C-alpha positions in Angstrom: 0.2 -22.8 0.5 -3.6 -23.1 0.2 -5.6 -23.7 3.4 -7.4 -27.1 3.4 -10.1 -28.3 5.8 -12.1 -31.5 6.0 -15.4 -31.4 7.7 -18.3 -33.8 8.4 -22.0 -33.2 8.8 -25.4 -34.9 8.6 -25.6 -33.8 5.0 -23.1 -32.5 2.4 -24.6 -29.0 2.8 -24.3 -29.1 6.6 -20.6 -30.2 6.3 -20.0 -27.5 3.7 -21.6 -24.7 5.7 -19.7 -25.8 8.9 -16.4 -25.6 7.0 -17.1 -22.1 5.7 -18.0 -21.0 9.2 -14.9 -22.4 10.7 -12.7 -20.9 8.0 -14.6 -17.6 8.1 -14.6 -17.3 4.3 -17.2 -16.7 1.7 -18.3 -19.3 -0.9 -16.5 -17.4 -3.7 -13.2 -17.9 -1.9 -13.2 -21.7 -1.8 -13.5 -24.9 -3.9 -14.8 -28.1 -2.4 -15.1 -31.8 -3.1 -17.4 -34.4 -1.5 -15.3 -37.2 0.1 -18.1 -39.2 1.5 -21.9 -39.1 0.9 -24.0 -39.6 4.1 -25.6 -43.0 4.6 -28.3 -44.1 7.1 -26.9 -47.6 7.7 -28.9 -50.6 8.9 -32.5 -49.8 9.6 -31.5 -46.1 9.6 -29.9 -46.6 13.0 -26.8 -48.8 12.9 -23.7 -47.8 10.9 -24.9 -44.3 10.1 -22.2 -42.4 8.3 -22.0 -38.6 8.0 -21.2 -36.6 4.9 -17.6 -35.5 4.6 -16.2 -32.7 2.4 -12.8 -31.2 1.8 -12.7 -27.4 1.5 -9.7 -25.6 -0.2 -9.3 -21.9 0.3 -8.2 -20.2 -3.0 -5.0 -18.2 -2.8 -5.5 -14.5 -2.8 -4.0 -12.4 -5.6 -1.5 -9.8 -4.6 -4.1 -7.0 -5.0 -6.6 -9.0 -3.0 -4.1 -9.3 -0.2 -3.5 -5.6 -0.3 -7.3 -4.9 -0.2 -7.8 -7.3 2.7 -4.9 -5.7 4.6 -6.3 -2.2 4.1 -9.8 -3.2 5.1 -8.6 -4.9 8.3 -6.6 -1.8 9.2 -9.6 0.5 8.7 -11.8 -1.8 10.7 -9.4 -1.8 13.6 -9.2 2.0 13.4 -13.0 2.2 13.3 -12.9 4.2 10.0 -15.4 4.0 7.3 -13.3 4.1 4.1 -14.3 3.4 0.5 -11.5 2.0 -1.7 -11.3 3.0 -5.3 -8.6 1.1 -7.3 -7.1 2.2 -10.6 -4.8 -0.3 -12.3 -2.1 1.3 -14.3 0.8 -0.1 -16.4 3.4 0.3 -13.6 1.3 0.3 -10.4 -2.2 0.0 -8.9 -3.5 3.1 -7.1 -5.8 2.9 -4.2 -7.7 6.1 -3.6 -9.2 6.2 -0.1 -12.5 8.1 0.3 -14.3 8.9 3.5 -14.7 11.5 6.2 -12.0 12.7 8.6 -9.2 10.8 6.9 -6.5 13.2 7.8 -5.3 10.7 10.4 -4.3 8.5 7.5 -2.2 11.2 5.9 -0.1 12.5 8.8 2.4 15.2 8.7 3.5 15.7 5.1 2.1 12.3 4.2 4.3 10.3 6.5 1.5 8.1 7.8 0.3 7.6 4.3 3.7 6.6 3.2 4.0 4.1 6.0 0.5 2.6 5.1 1.6 2.3 1.5 4.8 0.5 2.5 2.9 -2.0 4.6 0.3 -2.6 1.9 3.1 -3.4 -0.6 4.6 -5.8 1.9 1.3 -7.5 2.4 0.6 -7.7 -1.4 4.1 -9.1 -2.2 4.5 -11.5 0.7 5.7 -14.8 -0.7 6.4 -13.5 -4.2 9.9 -13.7 -5.6 9.1 -12.4 -9.1 6.5 -10.2 -10.8 5.9 -8.2 -7.7 3.2 -5.5 -7.8 3.6 -1.9 -6.9 0.9 -0.2 -4.9 0.3 3.5 -4.4 -2.0 4.6 -1.6 -3.7 8.0 -1.9 -6.3 9.8 0.2 -8.7 11.8 -2.0 -5.9 12.8 -4.4 -3.7 14.1 -1.6 -0.5 13.1 -3.4 -1.2 15.2 -6.5 -2.0 18.2 -4.3 1.2 17.6 -2.4 3.2 17.4 -5.6 1.8 20.7 -6.8 2.5 22.3 -3.5 6.1 21.1 -3.6 6.6 22.5 -7.2 5.3 25.9 -6.2 7.6 25.8 -3.1 10.6 25.0 -5.3 9.9 27.9 -7.6 9.4 30.3 -4.8 12.5 29.3 -2.9 14.6 29.3 -6.1 13.5 32.9 -6.7 14.4 33.8 -3.1 17.9 32.1 -3.4 18.5 34.0 -6.6 17.7 37.3 -5.1 19.5 36.9 -1.8 22.5 35.1 -3.3 22.3 32.5 -0.5 21.6 28.9 -0.5 18.4 27.6 1.0 18.1 24.2 2.8 14.6 22.7 2.9 13.2 20.5 5.6 13.9 16.7 5.5 11.9 14.9 2.8 11.6 11.4 1.5 13.3 10.4 -1.7 10.1 10.9 -3.8 9.5 14.4 -2.6 13.1 15.4 -3.0 12.9 14.2 -6.6 9.9 16.5 -7.2 12.0 19.5 -6.1 14.9 18.5 -8.2 12.7 18.0 -11.3 10.9 21.3 -10.8 14.2 23.2 -10.9 16.3 21.0 -13.3 15.9 23.6 -16.2 16.4 26.6 -14.0 19.6 28.4 -15.2 20.1 30.5 -12.1 20.0 27.8 -9.3 21.3 24.3 -8.7 19.8 21.7 -6.4 21.4 18.8 -4.6 20.7 16.7 -1.5 22.6 16.8 1.8 22.6 14.6 4.9 21.7 11.1 5.7 18.3 9.4 5.7 15.8 10.0 7.2 17.0 13.6 7.6 18.2 14.1 4.0 17.3 17.5 2.6 17.3 19.4 -0.7 19.6 22.4 -1.0 18.8 25.2 -3.5 21.8 27.2 -4.2 22.5 30.1 -6.7 24.8 29.1 -9.4 27.1 32.0 -8.9 27.5 31.3 -5.1 30.5 29.3 -3.9 29.3 25.8 -3.0 30.5 24.2 0.3 31.0 20.5 0.8 28.2 18.5 2.4 28.3 15.0 3.5 26.6 12.8 1.0 25.5 15.6 -1.3 25.1 13.7 -4.5 22.0 14.6 -6.6 18.9 12.4 -6.5 18.3 10.3 -9.6 
């Protein structure tokens, strides 16, 4: 629901500016209507009426909500971050640019994933349909991470083939596990599957000629 405020002042402009200040919003975020014009009354002294306006704050779009959320987070963290947004068919990508932003990435992107999750919550709050999907990146970290995972998958697949033993990777989120599976899906010498429960679910790379043991919840990722 849009925020509405009625405010009075000596002039319409005074009432309007006072309302903006109280709401702490810029002019482009509001619409307003004049409810009462000021009047001086009898002899300019008796019955003087102030101006009265009604200010309505425009609803933010989902992407504006996400942008506002991110800016508030960075301000609270005292970080100078420039946001570059690229709108794609299936998502909007925010690339964060600045100095010393490693704190926003965290170990293997865990902090970045958490920030992305919260930004999606902020953007889609109150929406039941046509929700937006937001991806948060820091100076193209995600593409570098994907390439690192693909190289890791190929290297470990070669190791598993030579040793004849399965290799269990460290716990990864669903997206990163999928990257490993996709990198090796056409490899004729090894198979991949996932084992364990979230958040400790892991990818297992196993030579196809080796006997496969049962693991709890070891169905492949889709």
